[in-house]
All heavy atoms as TSV, in Angstrom:
chain	resi	resn	atom	element	x	y	z
A	1	MET	N	N	121.216	143.013	24.025
A	1	MET	CA	C	120.935	141.770	23.318
A	1	MET	C	C	122.003	140.743	23.697
A	1	MET	O	O	123.180	141.048	23.744
A	1	MET	CB	C	120.942	142.021	21.810
A	1	MET	CG	C	120.706	140.753	21.009
A	1	MET	SD	S	120.826	140.965	19.221
A	1	MET	CE	C	119.461	142.041	18.928
A	2	HIS	N	N	121.570	139.557	23.978
A	2	HIS	CA	C	122.496	138.479	24.314
A	2	HIS	C	C	123.002	137.833	23.025
A	2	HIS	O	O	122.285	137.765	22.039
A	2	HIS	CB	C	121.788	137.444	25.200
A	2	HIS	CG	C	122.720	136.463	25.789
A	2	HIS	ND1	N	123.094	135.325	25.141
A	2	HIS	CD2	C	123.377	136.462	26.970
A	2	HIS	CE1	C	123.943	134.652	25.899
A	2	HIS	NE2	N	124.121	135.314	27.010
A	3	VAL	N	N	124.207	137.359	23.022
A	3	VAL	CA	C	124.824	136.777	21.832
A	3	VAL	C	C	124.023	135.584	21.293
A	3	VAL	O	O	123.993	135.324	20.099
A	3	VAL	CB	C	126.298	136.406	22.091
A	3	VAL	CG1	C	126.404	135.198	23.006
A	3	VAL	CG2	C	127.015	136.113	20.786
A	4	LEU	N	N	123.326	134.839	22.180
A	4	LEU	CA	C	122.561	133.688	21.711
A	4	LEU	C	C	121.333	134.090	20.899
A	4	LEU	O	O	120.743	133.268	20.216
A	4	LEU	CB	C	122.151	132.808	22.889
A	4	LEU	CG	C	123.307	132.161	23.640
A	4	LEU	CD1	C	122.777	131.378	24.836
A	4	LEU	CD2	C	124.106	131.252	22.742
A	5	ASP	N	N	120.948	135.359	21.005
A	5	ASP	CA	C	119.801	135.848	20.240
A	5	ASP	C	C	120.186	136.215	18.807
A	5	ASP	O	O	119.318	136.412	17.970
A	5	ASP	CB	C	119.202	137.095	20.905
A	5	ASP	CG	C	118.666	136.792	22.284
A	5	ASP	OD1	O	118.197	135.671	22.516
A	5	ASP	OD2	O	118.728	137.704	23.117
A	6	MET	N	N	121.457	136.341	18.552
A	6	MET	CA	C	121.916	136.811	17.249
A	6	MET	C	C	122.147	135.652	16.282
A	6	MET	O	O	122.494	134.552	16.686
A	6	MET	CB	C	123.217	137.604	17.413
A	6	MET	CG	C	123.051	138.849	18.236
A	6	MET	SD	S	124.594	139.680	18.659
A	6	MET	CE	C	125.531	139.619	17.181
A	7	HIS	N	N	121.930	135.924	15.012
A	7	HIS	CA	C	122.240	134.950	13.974
A	7	HIS	C	C	123.712	135.116	13.605
A	7	HIS	O	O	124.126	136.171	13.143
A	7	HIS	CB	C	121.364	135.181	12.735
A	7	HIS	CG	C	119.919	134.981	13.002
A	7	HIS	ND1	N	119.352	133.738	13.154
A	7	HIS	CD2	C	118.915	135.862	13.180
A	7	HIS	CE1	C	118.075	133.858	13.390
A	7	HIS	NE2	N	117.774	135.141	13.418
A	8	THR	N	N	124.488	134.075	13.845
A	8	THR	CA	C	125.909	134.130	13.528
A	8	THR	C	C	126.274	132.884	12.726
A	8	THR	O	O	125.538	131.891	12.709
A	8	THR	CB	C	126.777	134.155	14.803
A	8	THR	OG1	O	126.564	132.940	15.516
A	8	THR	CG2	C	126.427	135.335	15.698
A	9	LYS	N	N	127.420	132.932	12.072
A	9	LYS	CA	C	127.888	131.769	11.329
A	9	LYS	C	C	128.136	130.601	12.277
A	9	LYS	O	O	127.800	129.461	11.961
A	9	LYS	CB	C	129.162	132.101	10.557
A	9	LYS	CG	C	129.683	130.918	9.744
A	9	LYS	CD	C	130.858	131.293	8.899
A	9	LYS	CE	C	131.432	130.180	8.078
A	9	LYS	NZ	N	131.162	128.813	8.409
A	10	ALA	N	N	128.675	130.877	13.457
A	10	ALA	CA	C	128.938	129.814	14.435
A	10	ALA	C	C	127.635	129.139	14.871
A	10	ALA	O	O	127.568	127.916	14.991
A	10	ALA	CB	C	129.665	130.384	15.638
A	11	LYS	N	N	126.603	129.929	15.096
A	11	LYS	CA	C	125.312	129.371	15.499
A	11	LYS	C	C	124.721	128.529	14.375
A	11	LYS	O	O	124.223	127.427	14.596
A	11	LYS	CB	C	124.358	130.497	15.891
A	11	LYS	CG	C	123.022	130.019	16.411
A	11	LYS	CD	C	122.178	131.213	16.856
A	11	LYS	CE	C	120.827	130.793	17.335
A	11	LYS	NZ	N	120.026	131.942	17.763
A	12	LYS	N	N	124.808	129.029	13.152
A	12	LYS	CA	C	124.305	128.294	11.987
A	12	LYS	C	C	125.055	126.977	11.820
A	12	LYS	O	O	124.449	125.923	11.612
A	12	LYS	CB	C	124.463	129.150	10.726
A	12	LYS	CG	C	123.998	128.482	9.451
A	12	LYS	CD	C	124.180	129.436	8.269
A	12	LYS	CE	C	123.773	128.782	6.992
A	12	LYS	NZ	N	124.870	128.148	6.279
A	13	ASP	N	N	126.378	127.019	11.944
A	13	ASP	CA	C	127.192	125.803	11.826
A	13	ASP	C	C	126.841	124.799	12.917
A	13	ASP	O	O	126.761	123.597	12.664
A	13	ASP	CB	C	128.683	126.144	11.896
A	13	ASP	CG	C	129.168	126.915	10.688
A	13	ASP	OD1	O	128.436	126.960	9.665
A	13	ASP	OD2	O	130.268	127.489	10.762
A	14	PHE	N	N	126.637	125.294	14.138
A	14	PHE	CA	C	126.275	124.399	15.248
A	14	PHE	C	C	124.943	123.712	14.970
A	14	PHE	O	O	124.816	122.499	15.152
A	14	PHE	CB	C	126.201	125.170	16.566
A	14	PHE	CG	C	125.623	124.345	17.676
A	14	PHE	CD1	C	126.412	123.412	18.329
A	14	PHE	CD2	C	124.297	124.470	18.037
A	14	PHE	CE1	C	125.880	122.621	19.351
A	14	PHE	CE2	C	123.752	123.690	19.047
A	14	PHE	CZ	C	124.543	122.764	19.696
A	15	ILE	N	N	123.958	124.473	14.534
A	15	ILE	CA	C	122.634	123.901	14.266
A	15	ILE	C	C	122.711	122.843	13.176
A	15	ILE	O	O	122.147	121.754	13.306
A	15	ILE	CB	C	121.628	125.013	13.893
A	15	ILE	CG1	C	121.368	125.904	15.116
A	15	ILE	CG2	C	120.328	124.428	13.360
A	15	ILE	CD1	C	120.590	127.164	14.802
A	16	GLU	N	N	123.421	123.140	12.106
A	16	GLU	CA	C	123.573	122.169	11.020
A	16	GLU	C	C	124.294	120.909	11.492
A	16	GLU	O	O	123.872	119.790	11.190
A	16	GLU	CB	C	124.323	122.806	9.849
A	16	GLU	CG	C	123.500	123.841	9.102
A	16	GLU	CD	C	124.302	124.558	8.022
A	16	GLU	OE1	O	125.501	124.247	7.836
A	16	GLU	OE2	O	123.717	125.438	7.371
A	17	CYS	N	N	125.352	121.069	12.255
A	17	CYS	CA	C	126.110	119.931	12.773
A	17	CYS	C	C	125.251	119.098	13.725
A	17	CYS	O	O	125.257	117.866	13.659
A	17	CYS	CB	C	127.368	120.434	13.483
A	17	CYS	SG	S	128.406	119.118	14.125
A	18	PHE	N	N	124.500	119.751	14.595
A	18	PHE	CA	C	123.635	119.054	15.539
A	18	PHE	C	C	122.564	118.256	14.802
A	18	PHE	O	O	122.306	117.096	15.122
A	18	PHE	CB	C	122.990	120.066	16.495
A	18	PHE	CG	C	122.271	119.430	17.647
A	18	PHE	CD1	C	122.962	119.044	18.778
A	18	PHE	CD2	C	120.903	119.222	17.592
A	18	PHE	CE1	C	122.307	118.454	19.846
A	18	PHE	CE2	C	120.233	118.632	18.651
A	18	PHE	CZ	C	120.932	118.246	19.781
A	19	LYS	N	N	121.964	118.878	13.789
A	19	LYS	CA	C	120.941	118.173	13.006
A	19	LYS	C	C	121.528	116.961	12.304
A	19	LYS	O	O	120.960	115.869	12.349
A	19	LYS	CB	C	120.322	119.120	11.969
A	19	LYS	CG	C	119.281	120.051	12.537
A	19	LYS	CD	C	118.701	120.970	11.476
A	19	LYS	CE	C	117.975	120.155	10.424
A	19	LYS	NZ	N	117.328	120.960	9.396
A	20	GLU	N	N	122.668	117.138	11.655
A	20	GLU	CA	C	123.271	116.058	10.867
A	20	GLU	C	C	123.797	114.917	11.732
A	20	GLU	O	O	123.706	113.750	11.340
A	20	GLU	CB	C	124.418	116.620	10.020
A	20	GLU	CG	C	123.959	117.522	8.894
A	20	GLU	CD	C	125.128	118.201	8.188
A	20	GLU	OE1	O	126.297	117.866	8.491
A	20	GLU	OE2	O	124.867	119.082	7.361
A	21	ASN	N	N	124.345	115.232	12.889
A	21	ASN	CA	C	125.006	114.210	13.711
A	21	ASN	C	C	124.164	113.650	14.856
A	21	ASN	O	O	124.442	112.550	15.342
A	21	ASN	CB	C	126.309	114.770	14.283
A	21	ASN	CG	C	127.303	115.061	13.199
A	21	ASN	OD1	O	127.777	114.152	12.534
A	21	ASN	ND2	N	127.597	116.324	12.976
A	22	ILE	N	N	123.168	114.379	15.297
A	22	ILE	CA	C	122.360	113.943	16.433
A	22	ILE	C	C	120.921	113.632	16.020
A	22	ILE	O	O	120.424	112.525	16.262
A	22	ILE	CB	C	122.353	115.011	17.555
A	22	ILE	CG1	C	123.773	115.355	18.006
A	22	ILE	CG2	C	121.469	114.559	18.727
A	22	ILE	CD1	C	124.534	114.222	18.648
A	23	LEU	N	N	120.264	114.597	15.413
A	23	LEU	CA	C	118.830	114.431	15.133
A	23	LEU	C	C	118.530	113.495	13.968
A	23	LEU	O	O	117.747	112.549	14.114
A	23	LEU	CB	C	118.189	115.798	14.887
A	23	LEU	CG	C	118.271	116.794	16.040
A	23	LEU	CD1	C	117.636	118.122	15.648
A	23	LEU	CD2	C	117.625	116.229	17.289
A	24	GLU	N	N	119.117	113.756	12.819
A	24	GLU	CA	C	118.795	112.972	11.621
A	24	GLU	C	C	119.136	111.482	11.752
A	24	GLU	O	O	118.317	110.645	11.371
A	24	GLU	CB	C	119.448	113.597	10.387
A	24	GLU	CG	C	118.793	114.915	10.012
A	24	GLU	CD	C	119.503	115.638	8.882
A	24	GLU	OE1	O	120.536	115.147	8.390
A	24	GLU	OE2	O	119.003	116.715	8.497
A	25	PRO	N	N	120.301	111.099	12.298
A	25	PRO	CA	C	120.590	109.660	12.433
A	25	PRO	C	C	119.589	108.934	13.331
A	25	PRO	O	O	119.382	107.731	13.187
A	25	PRO	CB	C	121.991	109.621	13.054
A	25	PRO	CG	C	122.613	110.923	12.728
A	25	PRO	CD	C	121.470	111.904	12.685
A	26	ARG	N	N	118.969	109.664	14.237
A	26	ARG	CA	C	118.003	109.064	15.157
A	26	ARG	C	C	116.561	109.295	14.710
A	26	ARG	O	O	115.615	108.967	15.410
A	26	ARG	CB	C	118.214	109.642	16.559
A	26	ARG	CG	C	119.540	109.226	17.161
A	26	ARG	CD	C	119.865	110.063	18.398
A	26	ARG	NE	N	121.105	109.639	19.026
A	26	ARG	CZ	C	122.314	109.977	18.632
A	26	ARG	NH1	N	122.489	110.747	17.573
A	26	ARG	NH2	N	123.382	109.551	19.273
A	27	ASN	N	N	116.404	109.920	13.538
A	27	ASN	CA	C	115.087	110.226	12.980
A	27	ASN	C	C	114.238	111.034	13.969
A	27	ASN	O	O	113.062	110.761	14.172
A	27	ASN	CB	C	114.356	108.950	12.557
A	27	ASN	CG	C	113.233	109.236	11.589
A	27	ASN	OD1	O	113.281	110.219	10.854
A	27	ASN	ND2	N	112.223	108.397	11.581
A	28	LEU	N	N	114.870	112.034	14.598
A	28	LEU	CA	C	114.187	112.879	15.575
A	28	LEU	C	C	113.741	114.179	14.927
A	28	LEU	O	O	114.516	114.818	14.220
A	28	LEU	CB	C	115.119	113.186	16.761
A	28	LEU	CG	C	115.598	111.984	17.559
A	28	LEU	CD1	C	116.633	112.413	18.593
A	28	LEU	CD2	C	114.428	111.280	18.228
A	29	ASP	N	N	112.522	114.566	15.178
A	29	ASP	CA	C	111.970	115.807	14.643
A	29	ASP	C	C	111.862	116.826	15.775
A	29	ASP	O	O	110.776	117.236	16.156
A	29	ASP	CB	C	110.600	115.542	14.021
A	29	ASP	CG	C	110.043	116.757	13.317
A	29	ASP	OD1	O	110.836	117.613	12.880
A	29	ASP	OD2	O	108.804	116.862	13.209
A	30	TYR	N	N	113.008	117.211	16.358
A	30	TYR	CA	C	113.039	118.142	17.469
A	30	TYR	C	C	113.329	119.538	16.969
A	30	TYR	O	O	113.870	119.741	15.896
A	30	TYR	CB	C	114.127	117.762	18.475
A	30	TYR	CG	C	113.854	116.527	19.304
A	30	TYR	CD1	C	112.692	115.787	19.165
A	30	TYR	CD2	C	114.775	116.098	20.233
A	30	TYR	CE1	C	112.460	114.660	19.937
A	30	TYR	CE2	C	114.547	114.966	21.016
A	30	TYR	CZ	C	113.384	114.263	20.857
A	30	TYR	OH	O	113.157	113.155	21.624
A	31	LYS	N	N	113.002	120.505	17.797
A	31	LYS	CA	C	113.312	121.900	17.529
A	31	LYS	C	C	114.395	122.333	18.517
A	31	LYS	O	O	114.437	121.868	19.645
A	31	LYS	CB	C	112.076	122.756	17.744
A	31	LYS	CG	C	110.863	122.288	16.979
A	31	LYS	CD	C	110.483	123.277	15.941
A	31	LYS	CE	C	109.204	122.929	15.217
A	31	LYS	NZ	N	109.355	121.878	14.252
A	32	LEU	N	N	115.272	123.236	18.092
A	32	LEU	CA	C	116.302	123.783	18.972
A	32	LEU	C	C	115.868	125.167	19.423
A	32	LEU	O	O	115.333	125.942	18.639
A	32	LEU	CB	C	117.637	123.911	18.244
A	32	LEU	CG	C	118.322	122.613	17.849
A	32	LEU	CD1	C	119.584	122.909	17.046
A	32	LEU	CD2	C	118.660	121.803	19.064
A	33	MET	N	N	116.103	125.451	20.694
A	33	MET	CA	C	115.808	126.785	21.222
A	33	MET	C	C	117.011	127.235	22.029
A	33	MET	O	O	117.487	126.503	22.894
A	33	MET	CB	C	114.574	126.761	22.097
A	33	MET	CG	C	114.248	128.099	22.676
A	33	MET	SD	S	112.718	128.035	23.591
A	33	MET	CE	C	112.669	129.688	24.193
A	34	PHE	N	N	117.493	128.415	21.743
A	34	PHE	CA	C	118.617	128.977	22.470
A	34	PHE	C	C	118.081	129.975	23.486
A	34	PHE	O	O	117.605	131.036	23.126
A	34	PHE	CB	C	119.586	129.663	21.499
A	34	PHE	CG	C	120.243	128.689	20.573
A	34	PHE	CD1	C	119.631	128.319	19.386
A	34	PHE	CD2	C	121.461	128.132	20.906
A	34	PHE	CE1	C	120.237	127.404	18.541
A	34	PHE	CE2	C	122.071	127.221	20.064
A	34	PHE	CZ	C	121.458	126.857	18.876
A	35	CYS	N	N	118.127	129.596	24.734
A	35	CYS	CA	C	117.602	130.436	25.814
A	35	CYS	C	C	118.672	131.368	26.340
A	35	CYS	O	O	119.857	131.109	26.211
A	35	CYS	CB	C	117.079	129.559	26.946
A	35	CYS	SG	S	115.747	128.475	26.415
A	36	GLY	N	N	118.221	132.430	26.982
A	36	GLY	CA	C	119.133	133.387	27.598
A	36	GLY	C	C	119.832	132.782	28.805
A	36	GLY	O	O	119.469	131.712	29.280
A	37	PRO	N	N	120.816	133.480	29.342
A	37	PRO	CA	C	121.638	132.932	30.419
A	37	PRO	C	C	120.935	132.824	31.773
A	37	PRO	O	O	121.400	132.117	32.646
A	37	PRO	CB	C	122.809	133.912	30.495
A	37	PRO	CG	C	122.269	135.187	29.945
A	37	PRO	CD	C	121.267	134.794	28.906
A	38	THR	N	N	119.806	133.489	31.968
A	38	THR	CA	C	119.170	133.471	33.289
A	38	THR	C	C	118.236	132.291	33.480
A	38	THR	O	O	117.883	131.953	34.600
A	38	THR	CB	C	118.352	134.748	33.523
A	38	THR	OG1	O	117.270	134.775	32.580
A	38	THR	CG2	C	119.201	135.983	33.388
A	39	GLY	N	N	117.795	131.667	32.409
A	39	GLY	CA	C	116.859	130.558	32.522
A	39	GLY	C	C	115.411	130.988	32.419
A	39	GLY	O	O	114.518	130.162	32.307
A	40	THR	N	N	115.158	132.291	32.470
A	40	THR	CA	C	113.788	132.783	32.384
A	40	THR	C	C	113.147	132.370	31.072
A	40	THR	O	O	111.998	131.925	31.046
A	40	THR	CB	C	113.770	134.327	32.521
A	40	THR	OG1	O	114.403	134.664	33.748
A	40	THR	CG2	C	112.364	134.862	32.494
A	41	ASN	N	N	113.890	132.494	29.988
A	41	ASN	CA	C	113.359	132.106	28.681
A	41	ASN	C	C	113.021	130.621	28.645
A	41	ASN	O	O	112.033	130.211	28.048
A	41	ASN	CB	C	114.369	132.397	27.565
A	41	ASN	CG	C	114.764	133.835	27.503
A	41	ASN	OD1	O	115.366	134.333	28.444
A	41	ASN	ND2	N	114.456	134.501	26.424
A	42	ALA	N	N	113.848	129.803	29.264
A	42	ALA	CA	C	113.612	128.363	29.275
A	42	ALA	C	C	112.332	128.034	30.032
A	42	ALA	O	O	111.533	127.204	29.585
A	42	ALA	CB	C	114.793	127.638	29.917
A	43	ASN	N	N	112.124	128.688	31.158
A	43	ASN	CA	C	110.887	128.461	31.910
A	43	ASN	C	C	109.671	128.911	31.128
A	43	ASN	O	O	108.651	128.229	31.093
A	43	ASN	CB	C	110.945	129.194	33.257
A	43	ASN	CG	C	111.956	128.580	34.197
A	43	ASN	OD1	O	112.199	127.385	34.140
A	43	ASN	ND2	N	112.543	129.392	35.035
A	44	GLU	N	N	109.767	130.060	30.502
A	44	GLU	CA	C	108.649	130.567	29.706
A	44	GLU	C	C	108.356	129.634	28.526
A	44	GLU	O	O	107.203	129.357	28.214
A	44	GLU	CB	C	108.970	131.974	29.194
A	44	GLU	CG	C	107.815	132.614	28.469
A	44	GLU	CD	C	108.106	134.054	28.070
A	44	GLU	OE1	O	108.817	134.746	28.812
A	44	GLU	OE2	O	107.609	134.461	27.011
A	45	ALA	N	N	109.396	129.128	27.891
A	45	ALA	CA	C	109.212	128.196	26.773
A	45	ALA	C	C	108.542	126.920	27.243
A	45	ALA	O	O	107.642	126.399	26.583
A	45	ALA	CB	C	110.552	127.881	26.122
A	46	ALA	N	N	108.970	126.397	28.388
A	46	ALA	CA	C	108.363	125.173	28.919
A	46	ALA	C	C	106.892	125.391	29.210
A	46	ALA	O	O	106.053	124.533	28.910
A	46	ALA	CB	C	109.095	124.732	30.185
A	47	LEU	N	N	106.553	126.532	29.780
A	47	LEU	CA	C	105.145	126.830	30.047
A	47	LEU	C	C	104.346	126.971	28.756
A	47	LEU	O	O	103.222	126.490	28.658
A	47	LEU	CB	C	105.023	128.119	30.869
A	47	LEU	CG	C	105.461	128.011	32.321
A	47	LEU	CD1	C	105.521	129.395	32.947
A	47	LEU	CD2	C	104.520	127.112	33.091
A	48	THR	N	N	104.942	127.603	27.763
A	48	THR	CA	C	104.244	127.807	26.498
A	48	THR	C	C	103.976	126.496	25.787
A	48	THR	O	O	102.857	126.234	25.351
A	48	THR	CB	C	105.071	128.733	25.575
A	48	THR	OG1	O	105.239	129.976	26.236
A	48	THR	CG2	C	104.368	128.945	24.255
A	49	ILE	N	N	104.994	125.642	25.671
A	49	ILE	CA	C	104.807	124.407	24.912
A	49	ILE	C	C	103.965	123.391	25.655
A	49	ILE	O	O	103.446	122.452	25.066
A	49	ILE	CB	C	106.150	123.765	24.497
A	49	ILE	CG1	C	106.941	123.314	25.709
A	49	ILE	CG2	C	106.944	124.695	23.615
A	49	ILE	CD1	C	108.190	122.545	25.374
A	50	SER	N	N	103.815	123.565	26.950
A	50	SER	CA	C	103.073	122.582	27.728
A	50	SER	C	C	101.731	123.110	28.223
A	50	SER	O	O	101.060	122.464	29.019
A	50	SER	CB	C	103.913	122.123	28.909
A	50	SER	OG	O	104.219	123.234	29.724
A	51	ASP	N	N	101.314	124.255	27.742
A	51	ASP	CA	C	100.101	124.920	28.229
A	51	ASP	C	C	98.875	124.010	28.184
A	51	ASP	O	O	98.129	123.904	29.152
A	51	ASP	CB	C	99.853	126.194	27.431
A	51	ASP	CG	C	98.705	127.003	27.997
A	51	ASP	OD1	O	98.665	127.166	29.230
A	51	ASP	OD2	O	97.860	127.450	27.216
A	52	GLU	N	N	98.657	123.329	27.067
A	52	GLU	CA	C	97.480	122.477	26.916
A	52	GLU	C	C	97.487	121.335	27.928
A	52	GLU	O	O	96.474	121.038	28.559
A	52	GLU	CB	C	97.434	121.915	25.500
A	52	GLU	CG	C	96.199	121.093	25.200
A	52	GLU	CD	C	96.197	120.602	23.768
A	52	GLU	OE1	O	96.337	121.428	22.852
A	52	GLU	OE2	O	96.086	119.389	23.580
A	53	GLU	N	N	98.637	120.702	28.105
A	53	GLU	CA	C	98.736	119.599	29.041
A	53	GLU	C	C	98.584	120.073	30.480
A	53	GLU	O	O	98.030	119.383	31.317
A	53	GLU	CB	C	100.057	118.842	28.861
A	53	GLU	CG	C	100.105	117.970	27.629
A	53	GLU	CD	C	100.346	118.740	26.338
A	53	GLU	OE1	O	100.616	119.963	26.405
A	53	GLU	OE2	O	100.272	118.139	25.269
A	54	LEU	N	N	99.073	121.278	30.772
A	54	LEU	CA	C	98.912	121.823	32.119
A	54	LEU	C	C	97.434	122.017	32.440
A	54	LEU	O	O	97.007	121.818	33.568
A	54	LEU	CB	C	99.660	123.154	32.260
A	54	LEU	CG	C	101.174	123.055	32.341
A	54	LEU	CD1	C	101.798	124.436	32.297
A	54	LEU	CD2	C	101.584	122.339	33.606
A	55	MET	N	N	96.664	122.381	31.428
A	55	MET	CA	C	95.228	122.564	31.634
A	55	MET	C	C	94.574	121.231	31.986
A	55	MET	O	O	93.541	121.197	32.621
A	55	MET	CB	C	94.583	123.145	30.381
A	55	MET	CG	C	95.133	124.484	29.985
A	55	MET	SD	S	94.285	125.814	30.720
A	55	MET	CE	C	93.204	126.451	29.570
A	56	GLU	N	N	95.194	120.126	31.566
A	56	GLU	CA	C	94.652	118.800	31.852
A	56	GLU	C	C	95.127	118.281	33.209
A	56	GLU	O	O	94.848	117.147	33.574
A	56	GLU	CB	C	95.061	117.803	30.755
A	56	GLU	CG	C	94.479	118.135	29.396
A	56	GLU	CD	C	95.019	117.242	28.292
A	56	GLU	OE1	O	95.762	116.284	28.589
A	56	GLU	OE2	O	94.710	117.504	27.126
A	57	GLY	N	N	95.871	119.087	33.969
A	57	GLY	CA	C	96.259	118.724	35.322
A	57	GLY	C	C	97.628	118.093	35.471
A	57	GLY	O	O	97.985	117.643	36.555
A	58	MET	N	N	98.435	118.029	34.404
A	58	MET	CA	C	99.790	117.480	34.529
A	58	MET	C	C	100.695	118.508	35.209
A	58	MET	O	O	100.424	119.700	35.165
A	58	MET	CB	C	100.380	117.190	33.147
A	58	MET	CG	C	99.763	116.068	32.416
A	58	MET	SD	S	100.665	115.831	30.875
A	58	MET	CE	C	99.760	114.463	30.229
A	59	ASN	N	N	101.799	118.024	35.806
A	59	ASN	CA	C	102.762	118.996	36.325
A	59	ASN	C	C	103.621	119.499	35.167
A	59	ASN	O	O	103.620	118.931	34.077
A	59	ASN	CB	C	103.593	118.419	37.484
A	59	ASN	CG	C	104.597	117.377	37.049
A	59	ASN	OD1	O	105.315	117.554	36.063
A	59	ASN	ND2	N	104.667	116.277	37.770
A	60	ILE	N	N	104.363	120.551	35.381
A	60	ILE	CA	C	105.109	121.216	34.314
A	60	ILE	C	C	106.136	120.300	33.665
A	60	ILE	O	O	106.317	120.320	32.453
A	60	ILE	CB	C	105.785	122.515	34.832
A	60	ILE	CG1	C	106.487	123.274	33.701
A	60	ILE	CG2	C	106.763	122.224	35.940
A	60	ILE	CD1	C	105.574	123.840	32.680
A	61	ILE	N	N	106.803	119.459	34.435
A	61	ILE	CA	C	107.822	118.570	33.870
A	61	ILE	C	C	107.168	117.527	32.972
A	61	ILE	O	O	107.609	117.310	31.842
A	61	ILE	CB	C	108.646	117.883	34.982
A	61	ILE	CG1	C	109.324	118.916	35.866
A	61	ILE	CG2	C	109.656	116.918	34.378
A	61	ILE	CD1	C	110.283	119.844	35.163
A	62	GLU	N	N	106.112	116.873	33.441
A	62	GLU	CA	C	105.416	115.879	32.631
A	62	GLU	C	C	104.903	116.493	31.341
A	62	GLU	O	O	105.037	115.916	30.264
A	62	GLU	CB	C	104.227	115.293	33.403
A	62	GLU	CG	C	104.585	114.431	34.569
A	62	GLU	CD	C	103.363	114.044	35.383
A	62	GLU	OE1	O	102.433	114.865	35.498
A	62	GLU	OE2	O	103.350	112.903	35.861
A	63	ALA	N	N	104.309	117.673	31.456
A	63	ALA	CA	C	103.736	118.336	30.290
A	63	ALA	C	C	104.804	118.723	29.275
A	63	ALA	O	O	104.634	118.509	28.073
A	63	ALA	CB	C	102.947	119.562	30.722
A	64	ALA	N	N	105.928	119.271	29.765
A	64	ALA	CA	C	106.998	119.681	28.850
A	64	ALA	C	C	107.618	118.475	28.148
A	64	ALA	O	O	107.848	118.506	26.942
A	64	ALA	CB	C	108.058	120.469	29.602
A	65	VAL	N	N	107.888	117.416	28.894
A	65	VAL	CA	C	108.482	116.213	28.299
A	65	VAL	C	C	107.535	115.619	27.274
A	65	VAL	O	O	107.925	115.241	26.172
A	65	VAL	CB	C	108.847	115.177	29.388
A	65	VAL	CG1	C	109.194	113.834	28.770
A	65	VAL	CG2	C	110.001	115.698	30.225
A	66	LYS	N	N	106.250	115.541	27.606
A	66	LYS	CA	C	105.264	115.002	26.670
A	66	LYS	C	C	105.248	115.815	25.380
A	66	LYS	O	O	105.224	115.258	24.285
A	66	LYS	CB	C	103.873	114.997	27.315
A	66	LYS	CG	C	102.799	114.486	26.402
A	66	LYS	CD	C	101.432	114.508	27.077
A	66	LYS	CE	C	100.387	114.063	26.069
A	66	LYS	NZ	N	99.041	114.204	26.580
A	67	LYS	N	N	105.258	117.125	25.507
A	67	LYS	CA	C	105.199	117.999	24.344
A	67	LYS	C	C	106.475	117.868	23.503
A	67	LYS	O	O	106.430	117.768	22.286
A	67	LYS	CB	C	104.986	119.438	24.781
A	67	LYS	CG	C	104.539	120.337	23.702
A	67	LYS	CD	C	103.127	120.009	23.300
A	67	LYS	CE	C	102.516	121.131	22.488
A	67	LYS	NZ	N	101.108	120.927	22.275
A	68	ILE	N	N	107.620	117.859	24.152
A	68	ILE	CA	C	108.899	117.808	23.439
A	68	ILE	C	C	109.047	116.461	22.702
A	68	ILE	O	O	109.513	116.407	21.576
A	68	ILE	CB	C	110.071	118.030	24.408
A	68	ILE	CG1	C	110.059	119.491	24.864
A	68	ILE	CG2	C	111.403	117.677	23.753
A	68	ILE	CD1	C	110.983	119.781	26.019
A	69	LEU	N	N	108.623	115.374	23.345
A	69	LEU	CA	C	108.760	114.046	22.748
A	69	LEU	C	C	107.585	113.673	21.838
A	69	LEU	O	O	107.576	112.603	21.255
A	69	LEU	CB	C	108.918	112.993	23.851
A	69	LEU	CG	C	110.159	113.119	24.717
A	69	LEU	CD1	C	110.166	112.058	25.786
A	69	LEU	CD2	C	111.424	113.044	23.882
A	70	ASN	N	N	106.615	114.564	21.747
A	70	ASN	CA	C	105.426	114.311	20.896
A	70	ASN	C	C	104.709	113.030	21.270
A	70	ASN	O	O	104.346	112.233	20.417
A	70	ASN	CB	C	105.803	114.289	19.420
A	70	ASN	CG	C	106.263	115.636	18.927
A	70	ASN	OD1	O	105.701	116.663	19.276
A	70	ASN	ND2	N	107.319	115.635	18.124
A	71	VAL	N	N	104.505	112.790	22.570
A	71	VAL	CA	C	103.781	111.604	23.011
A	71	VAL	C	C	102.465	111.995	23.656
A	71	VAL	O	O	102.209	113.065	24.017
A	71	VAL	CB	C	104.593	110.753	24.011
A	71	VAL	CG1	C	105.779	110.145	23.312
A	71	VAL	CG2	C	105.021	111.546	25.218
């Protein structure tokens, strides 16, 4: 198991700090995802969140950005 997969006080504090200082002041409704060190999880997440847009013929970057930004 990779340390980023575990629930720790440091991870909880980071998430709370990030929400309070970055997301909330900008009124952003984003989700945080902690991927493993190889990047495989990040690629799989991008494919998952952009699946519908990929079916419409967008490339993976366009689809992921659209999904993440809710546009």
